[in-house]
C-alpha positions as CSV (number, residue, x, y, z in Angstrom):
1,M,161.0,143.8,119.8
2,K,163.0,142.3,117.2
3,N,165.9,139.9,117.8
4,L,166.5,137.4,115.2
5,F,167.2,139.2,111.6
6,L,167.0,137.2,108.7
7,L,167.1,138.5,104.9
8,L,167.3,136.1,102.3
9,T,167.5,137.1,98.5
10,S,167.7,134.8,95.4
11,V,171.4,136.0,95.0
12,A,173.0,135.8,98.0
13,V,172.5,135.2,102.0
14,M,174.5,137.6,104.3
15,S,174.1,137.1,108.0
16,F,173.5,140.0,110.6
17,S,176.2,138.5,112.5
18,S,178.6,139.0,109.2
19,C,177.2,142.7,108.8
20,I,178.3,143.4,112.1
21,A,181.7,141.7,111.6
22,A,181.9,143.7,108.4
23,S,181.3,146.9,110.2
24,E,183.8,146.1,113.2
25,N,186.6,145.9,110.5
26,N,185.2,148.9,108.4
27,T,185.2,146.6,105.2
28,V,182.4,145.6,103.0
29,S,181.5,141.8,102.5
30,T,182.3,140.5,99.1
31,E,179.0,138.3,99.4
32,L,177.0,141.1,97.8
33,S,178.0,142.8,94.6
34,A,180.0,145.9,95.2
35,V,178.2,148.9,93.5
36,S,180.0,150.4,90.2
37,L,181.7,153.8,89.9
38,N,178.2,154.7,87.7
39,E,176.2,153.2,90.8
40,T,178.3,155.0,93.3
41,S,177.7,158.5,91.2
42,K,174.1,157.7,91.1
43,A,174.2,157.1,94.9
44,E,175.9,160.5,95.3
45,T,172.8,161.9,93.6
46,L,170.4,160.4,95.2
47,A,171.8,161.2,98.7
48,A,172.2,164.9,97.9
49,E,168.6,164.8,96.8
50,G,167.2,163.8,100.2
51,T,165.4,165.9,102.5
52,E,165.3,163.7,105.5
53,T,168.5,162.5,107.8
54,S,169.0,158.7,108.9
55,S,169.2,159.7,112.4
56,S,165.3,161.0,112.4
57,Y,164.2,158.3,109.3
58,K,162.3,155.2,110.5
59,Y,164.0,152.5,108.4
60,T,161.5,149.3,107.3
61,A,162.2,145.9,105.7
62,Q,161.2,147.4,102.4
63,D,164.0,149.9,102.7
64,V,166.3,147.2,103.3
65,R,164.9,145.4,100.0
66,N,165.2,148.7,98.4
67,L,169.1,149.2,99.1
68,Q,169.9,145.7,98.8
69,D,168.2,145.5,95.2
70,F,170.1,148.9,94.4
71,I,173.3,147.2,95.5
72,L,172.6,144.4,93.1
73,A,171.8,147.1,90.5
74,K,168.2,145.5,90.3
75,P,165.3,147.9,89.0
76,A,164.0,150.1,91.9
77,K,160.5,149.3,93.0
78,E,159.8,152.6,94.1
79,E,161.5,156.2,93.7
80,L,164.6,156.3,95.8
81,A,165.6,159.9,95.3
82,G,165.7,161.3,99.0
83,K,166.0,158.2,100.9
84,P,168.8,158.3,103.7
85,Y,170.4,155.3,102.6
86,D,173.6,156.7,103.4
87,M,174.2,155.5,106.9
88,N,177.9,156.1,107.6
89,G,178.3,159.3,105.5
90,D,180.5,158.5,103.2
91,D,178.5,159.9,100.2
92,R,177.9,156.4,98.6
93,W,175.5,153.6,98.9
94,D,176.9,150.2,99.8
95,T,177.0,146.8,101.4
96,F,178.4,148.8,104.5
97,D,175.2,151.0,104.7
98,L,173.3,147.8,104.5
99,C,174.8,146.3,107.8
100,L,174.1,149.7,109.3
101,M,170.6,149.7,108.2
102,R,169.6,146.1,109.6
103,R,171.2,147.0,112.9
104,R,169.3,150.4,112.9
105,I,166.2,148.4,112.4
106,L,166.9,146.3,115.3
107,E,167.7,149.0,117.6
108,D,164.6,151.3,116.4
109,T,162.5,147.8,117.2
110,A,163.9,146.7,120.2
111,S,162.3,149.0,122.7
112,K,160.4,147.3,125.6
113,S,156.5,147.0,125.3
114,D,154.1,146.9,128.5
115,K,151.2,144.9,126.4
116,D,150.8,141.2,126.9
117,T,149.2,140.5,123.7
118,L,150.8,140.5,120.0
119,V,148.7,140.4,116.7
120,V,150.8,138.7,114.0
121,Y,149.9,138.6,110.4
122,F,150.9,137.7,106.7
123,S,148.8,139.5,104.2
124,R,149.7,139.1,100.5
125,T,146.6,140.7,99.1
126,G,145.5,142.9,102.1
127,N,142.4,140.8,102.9
128,T,143.9,139.3,106.6
129,E,145.6,142.3,107.2
130,K,141.8,144.0,107.5
131,I,141.1,141.7,109.9
132,A,144.3,141.9,111.8
133,Q,143.9,145.4,112.3
134,Y,140.4,145.1,113.5
135,L,142.1,142.8,116.2
136,I,144.7,145.4,116.9
137,E,142.0,148.0,117.6
138,L,140.1,145.7,119.6
139,T,142.7,144.9,121.8
140,N,145.3,147.5,121.7
141,A,147.8,144.9,121.3
142,D,151.0,145.2,119.8
143,S,151.7,144.0,116.0
144,Y,154.2,142.4,113.6
145,V,153.7,142.0,109.8
146,I,155.4,139.0,108.5
147,E,157.2,140.1,105.4
148,A,158.9,137.7,102.9
149,S,162.3,138.6,102.2
150,V,161.5,137.9,98.8
151,P,158.2,139.2,98.2
152,Y,155.3,137.5,96.8
153,T,154.4,138.7,93.4
154,D,150.8,138.7,91.4
155,D,152.5,135.7,89.4
156,D,153.6,134.0,92.4
157,I,149.9,133.4,93.7
158,K,148.3,132.4,90.2
159,Y,147.0,129.1,91.9
160,Q,145.8,128.1,88.3
161,D,149.1,127.5,87.2
162,D,150.8,124.6,88.9
163,S,154.4,125.9,88.7
164,C,153.6,128.9,90.3
165,R,155.6,129.7,93.4
166,A,152.7,129.7,96.1
167,N,151.8,126.1,94.5
168,K,155.5,124.9,94.7
169,E,155.7,125.9,98.4
170,Q,152.6,124.6,99.4
171,N,153.2,121.2,97.6
172,D,156.4,120.6,99.7
173,K,155.8,121.1,103.8
174,T,159.6,121.2,104.1
175,V,160.0,124.9,102.2
176,R,160.6,127.5,104.7
177,P,160.4,131.0,102.7
178,G,162.4,133.8,104.5
179,I,161.2,136.5,106.5
180,A,162.7,139.9,105.8
181,V,162.8,140.9,109.5
182,L,162.4,138.6,112.2
183,L,161.1,139.8,115.7
184,P,164.2,139.4,118.3
185,S,161.7,138.1,120.9
186,I,158.3,137.2,121.9
187,D,159.1,136.6,125.6
188,G,157.0,139.4,126.9
189,Y,153.8,138.2,125.4
190,D,151.3,136.1,126.8
191,T,148.8,136.0,124.1
192,I,149.8,135.8,120.3
193,F,147.0,135.9,117.4
194,L,148.4,134.8,114.3
195,G,146.7,135.5,111.0
196,Y,147.4,134.1,107.3
197,P,145.2,133.9,104.2
198,I,144.7,130.1,103.4
199,W,146.5,129.0,100.3
200,W,145.1,125.4,98.9
201,G,143.6,124.6,102.1
202,Q,146.4,125.5,104.7
203,E,148.6,127.9,106.2
204,P,151.4,129.6,103.9
205,R,154.6,127.8,104.6
206,I,156.2,131.2,105.5
207,I,153.9,131.1,108.7
208,D,155.5,127.9,109.6
209,T,158.8,129.8,109.0
210,F,157.7,132.2,111.9
211,L,156.5,129.4,113.9
212,E,159.9,127.7,113.8
213,S,161.8,130.9,114.7
214,Y,160.3,130.9,118.4
215,D,159.4,129.2,121.5
216,F,155.7,129.0,121.8
217,S,155.5,126.4,125.0
218,D,154.0,128.8,127.4
219,K,152.1,131.1,124.8
220,T,148.6,131.5,124.1
221,V,148.1,131.2,120.2
222,I,145.1,132.0,118.6
223,P,144.8,131.5,114.7
224,F,142.8,133.5,112.7
225,C,142.4,133.3,108.6
226,T,141.1,134.7,105.6
227,S,139.6,132.7,102.7
228,G,137.0,132.4,99.9
229,S,135.6,128.8,101.1
230,S,138.3,126.9,102.7
231,G,138.2,126.7,106.4
232,I,140.9,127.1,109.4
233,A,141.1,123.5,110.7
234,A,143.8,122.1,108.3
235,S,145.9,124.9,109.2
236,E,144.9,124.9,113.0
237,K,146.0,121.1,112.9
238,N,149.5,121.8,111.3
239,I,150.2,124.6,113.6
240,A,149.6,122.7,116.6
241,E,151.7,119.5,115.3
242,L,154.5,121.9,114.0
243,V,155.7,123.3,117.1
244,P,155.0,122.8,121.2
245,I,152.4,125.6,122.2
246,G,151.3,126.2,125.6
247,K,147.6,126.6,124.6
248,Q,146.3,126.8,121.3
249,L,142.5,128.3,121.2
250,E,140.1,127.4,118.3
251,G,140.6,130.1,115.6
252,R,138.2,131.5,113.1
253,R,138.0,131.7,109.3
254,F,136.9,135.3,108.0
255,P,135.7,136.0,104.8
256,A,137.2,139.0,103.2
257,S,134.3,141.1,103.7
258,A,133.8,140.5,107.2
259,A,133.0,143.7,108.9
260,K,134.8,145.2,112.5
261,N,131.8,143.9,114.3
262,Y,131.9,140.7,113.5
263,V,135.3,140.0,114.4
264,K,134.8,141.8,117.7
265,A,131.7,139.2,118.2
266,W,133.9,136.3,117.8
267,Y,136.7,138.1,120.1
268,D,134.1,138.4,122.8
269,T,133.7,134.9,123.1
270,L,137.1,133.8,123.5
271,P,138.4,132.4,127.0
272,L,140.5,135.3,127.7
273,N,137.9,137.6,128.2
274,E,136.4,135.3,130.9
275,G,135.7,136.9,134.3
276,K,136.3,140.3,132.8
277,E,132.7,140.8,132.4
278,D,132.2,143.2,135.6
279,M,135.8,144.7,134.9
280,K,133.8,147.7,133.2
281,L,134.2,151.7,133.3
282,K,130.6,153.0,134.3
283,I,129.5,156.2,133.1
284,S,126.8,158.2,133.9
285,V,125.2,160.6,131.7
286,N,121.4,162.4,132.1
287,G,120.6,159.6,134.1
288,T,121.6,156.9,131.7
289,E,123.9,154.3,132.7
290,L,126.6,153.0,130.2
291,T,129.5,150.8,130.4
292,A,132.9,150.9,128.5
293,S,135.4,148.4,127.8
294,L,138.8,149.7,129.2
295,A,141.8,149.5,126.7
296,D,145.1,147.5,127.2
297,S,147.0,150.9,128.3
298,A,148.8,152.2,131.1
299,A,146.3,155.1,131.1
300,A,143.6,153.1,131.3
301,K,144.9,150.7,134.2
302,E,145.7,154.0,136.1
303,L,142.2,155.3,135.5
304,A,140.6,152.2,136.7
305,E,142.6,152.4,140.0
306,K,141.7,156.1,140.7
307,L,138.1,155.2,140.1
308,K,138.1,152.2,142.7
309,A,138.8,154.8,145.2
310,E,136.1,157.0,144.4
311,P,134.0,157.7,141.5
312,V,134.8,161.3,139.5
313,T,132.5,163.9,138.0
314,V,134.1,165.5,134.7
315,T,132.2,168.3,132.6
316,L,132.8,167.8,129.3
317,N,132.7,170.6,126.7
318,E,131.4,170.4,123.0
319,Y,134.2,170.4,120.5
320,G,134.1,170.4,116.6
321,G,130.8,168.3,116.3
322,F,132.3,165.1,116.9
323,E,133.5,164.7,120.5
324,K,132.9,165.8,124.2
325,V,135.9,167.0,126.4
326,G,136.8,167.9,129.8
327,K,139.5,167.8,132.0
328,L,140.4,165.0,134.2
329,P,141.4,165.7,138.1
330,W,144.4,164.3,137.6
331,A,147.4,163.4,134.8
332,L,147.6,159.7,133.4
333,T,150.3,158.2,131.6
334,K,150.3,159.2,127.9
335,S,151.2,156.6,125.1
336,D,150.1,158.5,122.2
337,E,149.4,157.3,118.6
338,R,148.0,159.0,115.4
339,I,144.5,157.3,115.9
340,V,141.1,157.7,113.7
341,T,138.5,157.4,116.1
342,E,135.1,156.1,116.0
343,A,131.9,156.5,117.8
344,G,132.2,155.2,121.4
345,D,135.9,155.8,122.0
346,I,137.1,157.2,124.9
347,M,140.5,158.4,124.6
348,L,143.2,160.7,127.0
349,Y,144.3,163.8,125.1
350,Q,147.4,165.7,126.2
351,G,147.7,163.4,129.5
352,N,145.0,165.1,131.3
353,Q,141.7,165.6,129.4
354,M,139.4,162.9,128.5
355,T,137.3,162.8,125.4
356,I,134.3,160.5,124.3
357,F,133.7,160.6,120.7
358,Y,130.0,160.5,119.1
359,N,131.8,160.8,115.8
360,S,135.0,160.3,114.0
361,N,138.4,162.5,114.2
362,T,142.2,161.6,113.4
363,W,144.6,163.1,115.9
364,S,147.2,161.8,118.3
365,Y,145.6,160.0,121.5
366,T,146.1,157.8,124.3
367,K,143.1,154.9,124.3
368,L,141.2,154.6,127.5
369,G,138.5,152.8,126.4
370,H,135.3,151.8,124.4
371,I,131.6,152.3,125.1
372,D,129.7,149.4,124.8
373,N,126.7,148.6,122.4
374,I,125.7,152.2,121.6
375,T,125.6,153.9,118.1
376,G,127.1,157.5,117.0
377,E,123.7,158.6,116.7
378,Q,122.5,157.4,120.2
379,L,125.4,158.8,121.7
380,S,124.8,162.1,120.0
381,E,121.2,162.1,121.0
382,L,122.1,161.2,124.7
383,F,124.8,164.0,124.9
384,G,122.6,166.6,123.3
385,K,124.0,170.1,122.3
386,G,126.7,172.1,124.4
387,N,128.5,170.9,127.7
388,I,127.6,167.9,130.1
389,T,128.5,166.4,133.1
390,V,129.5,162.6,133.5
391,T,130.3,160.4,136.5
392,L,132.9,158.0,135.9
393,S,133.1,154.7,138.3
394,Y,134.3,151.4,138.4
């Protein structure tokens, strides 16, 4: 997923196309300072100390900034020893490596997703990120973090200082702060949640940069924000007027202290969920009927299709004091990721086993769903000790 690639700095602007041109000509662009002899020696030392290779390393926008700052002889914001920034194996870090790193990020993030929902957010202090993570868990959506090409410092958001960066940007609606790594496309998504903090009653200008970078004319956009007191209305109006949007749903402002159940209560009221009330996985345990909301995963969809044909009875064994796990009669498509589970989560394990959690664990799973309206204590009491037999239907 990433199409456009923008990296702006206070020193220079180098487009991705110029990077490709430089790589094709096997030359280094002169728009950024070349590495001095001393810096080259330093790069060789750092590269020699590395334990990871560029082929296996997952590069991020922060790596792009790190390498760019190194080339420009700026102080490092983190320890660079061991970083695999020698992209072309010439034992030095230079602008050519920066070009290759940008291209690698595009290639690594351009894989096609089968999800139709995307959670996009910008979070300077972490408050909006917390809400976004709740939404990602609730929707099993893809996610994208908007990162400024020139990161915002604490001084940049000192609102009591009229000359701070945030105040200057918010006072000028034409400002468009650069984004470190832009998505290449949003074409595969139908619904986009857009999250941000409120700065001086409005969305940060970097949100406007993001909106103007894509075509939202056939998308459903749902804003959400965090703030101490300001509402979301002004930012919703700005967003609606800035670019054509297929359908913009009413958003929600959250306090920094908002819990996941508060976010879920809002999400459940959205029109996106209309008509889905009966689309529930039914679980019969010891004479008690439970319902579960299915995750947006290929495995969950396959499970629903199989259960439409006929119910299935599965024996679940006690494991670890936090889950019941048993083998399904068939394998489902895995899309494993490392997940911190919570009570009520239903996961696919190793492709052919179903796990129901009544407590928490961290491992690699594929989400199948989440049991509705029940606590871990209630599940633990219902399950009892030892093995149980459950019947699944849809």
